[in-house]
N, C-alpha and C positions, 0 to 999 in steps of 0.2 A: 799923677802916680802911673808909674810904666805899665804900661799893658807887654804884657807878655804875647808873643806869637803863637797861635794855637799849633797845637803838632795834633793830628790823626792819630788817634791808635794805632798801634801795632796789626797790618794784616787787614784796614780796612778799605784802600783802594783797592783789590784784588776782589772784594766782596762788593762794591759800587759795581764795580766791572760786571760782575754776573749778574745780578739784576736785572742791567740794563739789557744784556742780552737775551735775558730771559725773558722779558716785556716786547719786545720787536718785533717777532712775530704776531700779534697777537697787534699789536697796532696797526700793523701793516696788513690786518685780515679785515680790521675795522675799518680803516680806510680806503679800502679796495670794494668792499658791502656800502658804504658812504657813498661812493665816486660811482657807482653800478644805480644804485638807487637813484640819484641828482642825473645822469644821463638817462635814464629807461624817463624819469618824467619831464624831458627835455626834448628829445629825442620820439619819441611814439606815442604817439595817440592809441588812448582805449579801444582794444577793441571790441567791434561792435555786439552786441547781442546779438543770436542769431534768432533768425525768427522763428514760429515755433515749425516742424515740419509738420507738414501735408499727414492726414493719415491714411496710410495705404491700407485700398482694401483687396485682397485680393481676387481677384477675376475668380467668378462664376462658377466653379465646376457642372454642367446644363447634365442637370438626371436623368440618366434613362425613361423614356417615357413607358410608359406600360403600354402593354398591346393591345389593343381598341377591342371593346365587349364590342364578343359576333352580334349581331343587327339579328332578335329576335325573329323567330319563323312563323308567318303570318296563320294564328289559328287554321286552320282548314276549314269552310266554311257545311254550317251542321245541312246532314241527309232531307230532303223536302220530307213533310210528311204523306201519309196517304193524304191527308185531307188540300195538299195545299198539291201535290200533281193534279190529284181531280178537276181544284177548282183552275190550271193552267187550261183543260183542256175544254173547259166549258164553253160556249157561247152564251152570250151576253142574256139569249131569253132562257136557255136554258139558266143562266144564274136568277133570272125573278122569279121562277116558277118556283126554285129552289126554297124559294121565302115563303109558302104556302103547305097551309095543312087545311085539308078538310074531312068534308063527310067523304066517302066511293062518289056517292050518287052524284054528285057535283062533278064530277070526271064521268063515267058511263054513261048520263043521264034516263038510269033505272035508281026507280027505289021501291021496297028496298033490297039492297046489296045483302047478300048471304051468300055467294060463291063470285072467284076470281074467275073468270071467262075470257073473251073476245073483247067484249066492251068496254073490263077493268085493262089489256094489254096497251088495244087502242089506246082510251084516257088515259092514260102512264105516256105514253106517246107522244100526244095531244099536249098536255099538260105535265110536265114532270115535276112535278110536286115533293116539296121537298118530306113529305109526313101526310098520311092518314090518319080520324079520325072514328072512331065508331061507336054507333050510341045501340044499345038494346035490340033495337030494330034489327040491326045485322048480325044478333046472335042466336042460335037454334041449341046447339047440342056445341061441348068443346071438340071432337073431334069433327062437328062441320067446320068451326073457328080455324082450327090448327092447320087445316086441310086452305077452307080461303086465303089464312095468310102467306101463307107457303107461295101459295101460285101468285099470289098479288108483289109479291117479293119478287119471285122469278121473272117479272115481266118490266120492273124497274130497272131501268140501267143503271141506278145508283139508287144504293140500297134506301126505305121507305124508312123513317120515323112511325112506329105506329101503336097507336096510344089509347087513349078512354079516358074516364076522368071514374077512376076506381079509388074514393077517399076510405068506403067503411059506413056501413047506420046508411041512412037516406038515402048519398048520392053512392050508386054503386049501378056497375054496368054489368057485371061477371055472376058475381054475387046472389043474383035475383031470379037468373036469367039463365045460365049453363053451372050453378051450381059447386061454385068455387068456395074455398073455406070463408063461411061467415066470420067476419069483424064490424063490431058491433059501432057504432056513433063514438069517434075519438075523444069528446071529452067525459066518454063514461070511465076511459083508463086510467085519469088526468091522477086518479092517488096511487097509481103504480109503480110511478117511475118512468123514467128516462126507459129504462131493460124495457119495459112492457110494449114503452113505442116505439122503440129499434124491432121486437119481436112481433109484433105486426107487420110494420112497412114491412120487416124481410117475406112477412108469411104472404100478402099482396101479394110483390116486387114475384117473387118464385110462382104464384098463382099465374099471372100474368104472362110472366116467358113458358108456362110450360102450352100456353094458347097460339102461342108467336108472337106477345108483344115486345116491347122493347123500353117500352117509357109510359110513365103515370104521370096527369095531371092534376099530384098529388106531393106534398103535403098540404094544407090550409092553415097559412103561417097567418092568422086572422085572428082577433081574440074578441072571443062572444063576451068585451064590455061594457056592452048598451043592451040593457034585457030586451028592452022594443025590436031588438033586428032579429029579423026573422028567416033574413035569408040566409046566413053562417049559423046563432045558433048552435046546434050542440058536433056542426061537425068543427069546429075551434077544439083543439087541444085544451083550454084550457080558459076560465075567464083572469086571471091576473098572468098580466105581462111577463112577468119575469121566468115562471113557470112554462107557459106556452117555449119560452127561447131555450130554455132544457129541451123543453119536449121535442120539437119540430128538429132540430141536431140531431137527435136523438134515432129521429123519423129520418131522414134522407141518409145516414149511416145504415140504417135498419133496410134502402130504400136499395141499396149501393152492396149491403150483404147479399142481398136477394136477386141481384144481378138488374135491375132497372134503372134505365135513368128516372128524374123527376123530377117536381115544377112546386114552385114555392109558389100563393095567390093569397092576398089577389093585393099586392104593393101599388100602393101608399097604405093600405088596409083598409080593410072593410069592414071590419067586426064593431064601429063604431055609431055605425049611419042606418040611417032609421027608413033606410026608401030601397027598393033593389032595382037594381041595374036591367037586368031582364023586363024590365016595364017600361023604364024610364029614365031620366039623371039623374044621379045622386052625386051629391054635395057632402065632405067634409068642413063640420064647421072647426076642428082642431087650428093651432096655428104650428108651423113648422119645429117651433122649441118643443112643443109637447107631442107632434109626431116621433122629432128620435130620441126626449125619453119614454115614450112608450110605443107607441104603434110599431116604431123600423126594429124593437132586438130580435122578437122571432125571426123575421129574414133577414138583420145579421147573424146571426148565431147558427141560421141556416144556408149562408153565404160561407163562413165560416166552417160548417162540415164540405162543402165542396157541394151544395147542391148544381146542378145539370141546369135547369133556367130559374128565370120569372118570370110569372103572371102579373101586369100588365090588369089592374080592376079598370073598370069604366066609372072614374071617380071625376069631380072635380073637387079639387083646395083652393080654395078662393086663396089662402093665406101664400098660398104661391103661384098660382097662375089660375086664366080664369080659362083654358083651355081644358080637356078633358085629359088625365092621365097620360092617354098611350097615346096622343097629339101633343104633350107638354116638353120640350127640350130639357127646361130646367128640370123636372122630375123623373123622368129617365133617364137624360143623359149624365146632367150637375149630381143628382141626387142620388141614384142609385147604380150608376156605373164607373161614376169620379170617388162620391164619395162614400159610398160605401164599398166602392173597390168590385164591385161586381165585372166579373169577365168570362160570362157564361151566354147565354141564350136567352135572349129576353122576345118573348113571346107577348103577344095579346089576345084577353080574352078573347071570346067567341064577338063576333066581328055583325050576326046579327041579330045582336040585344038590340032592343027599341032606344037605349040608349046611344046608339053610334046612328041605327036606318031612322031614328026620327027626322033627325040632323041633318045625315049626310048621303052620299051616296058613295059608294063601293073605293070609284077611283078615288075619288078627294080622300077618303078615310085610309087608302094607300099609303097617300104621298106622303097625307101627314104626318102619319105614325112611324115612317121608314124617316122622316125626316130630323123626325125626334130623335129617331135612335132606335127603335120596334129592329128585331130582326126577323122576325117569325111572327106570319099573321094567319092569324087561330078562324076559317067558316068564314070570310064576304061573303054576303049575300050575291055579290056577283064577278067570280073567279074572274073572268077572263078579262073582264071591263078593268080590276083591281089592278093586272097584269100588267095590260096595253096601258094603263095609267103612269106604271114608273118606267115601262120602256121610253114612251111619252118625256117626262119628268127627264129622265137621260139626256135621251135631245132636244129637251130643249134646255139643255145645262141646270135646271134645275135640283135632278142631281146627280153625279157622277159617278163610273164604270164604279172607279176606286172604296166606291161609298159602296156600293149593292158589295163589292168584292170581301172588305171586313164583315158588310151582317152573312153572307151566305159562309168564308172560310169561318164564323164562332161556329155555326147549326153540320158542315163536316167537318169540323172538331166535336164537336159531341159525338157525331156517329161515332166518328175512328177512339174519342176514350171511349167511350162503353161497347166496342166491339161489333160494333152494327157491319162497321164499311168493309 
């Protein structure tokens, strides 16, 4: 079969040439890209991954410090009280004698004393006691009493506590002698409440001040809870402890309203005893917990009303101590001073009672009582022996002068508080 030569269509040669020209740039670009990647893979290492950049902490800008606070100015020292100023200038002997309250006959050697003259002046120079107590033998008339007490004060370097037992009822010194206002036994007024207790105390105080006294050894804070007790009896404000607490506090307020210092007696409570300490030892058979729940209540309320003094009874509370209360540190200091919070003057009952004198001498009594925490010693049988025993106790280190100072400052503070200084 004869094969014919293929003859391209007319114009085909020109078309093919144009297509080739169009593709050439594309091919060249692809070739260049291929060569670029081939060369990159052959000639270059992969770029290392840079380590994480360390955190840059901007420098702290120092804050300006606040100006230092000014140092607080020290508080000025309080001005010394009159009592403190007096104490600074007292000799040890004067301090010791300030801790005694005695009958005027104890410093004059005269009995009965019904006027104050040369013997009183000399007696106060020799025995500069803190106070004097008067009984019926010293009282003749209101005018006589005023003159005697005014003269007595004028002779004393430090103003005196001038006192007596003016309770009302059967225990009175002025009512039955020089005709001050009659007030009956406190028990008689129990149903009339605290206002009457305060009114009675105010009346008694005003009468005392009108005669020249400045302190009363009252009110009785004992509760007549034992019917066989005759030494207290109707001297008490009540037979009920809580009622007595209300009435005694009101009486303290009444004494102060009338201008007199006052004394709660007889701690730790004489109302449930069956004996009389005037004639021998007296025992209290209650436990300490029973006393806290009963006998202490009128003393607590009286202390709360700011009684000036508390008198220690010559009582032995065997559940607490075998020593009589005035000699017992547990009773005087731990109970009365610390537990009941009393910061006033602690005074003994009369040291001439047989509960004391039957067993102890005046010097021994004074030292034992002061070591227990007593501030004021009432009527020792021998004033000079008692004072010398205290001075000897300081000289031999049994007591310190600083301890004496504490007792005397309480006495002087009482005088300042009640306007006696």
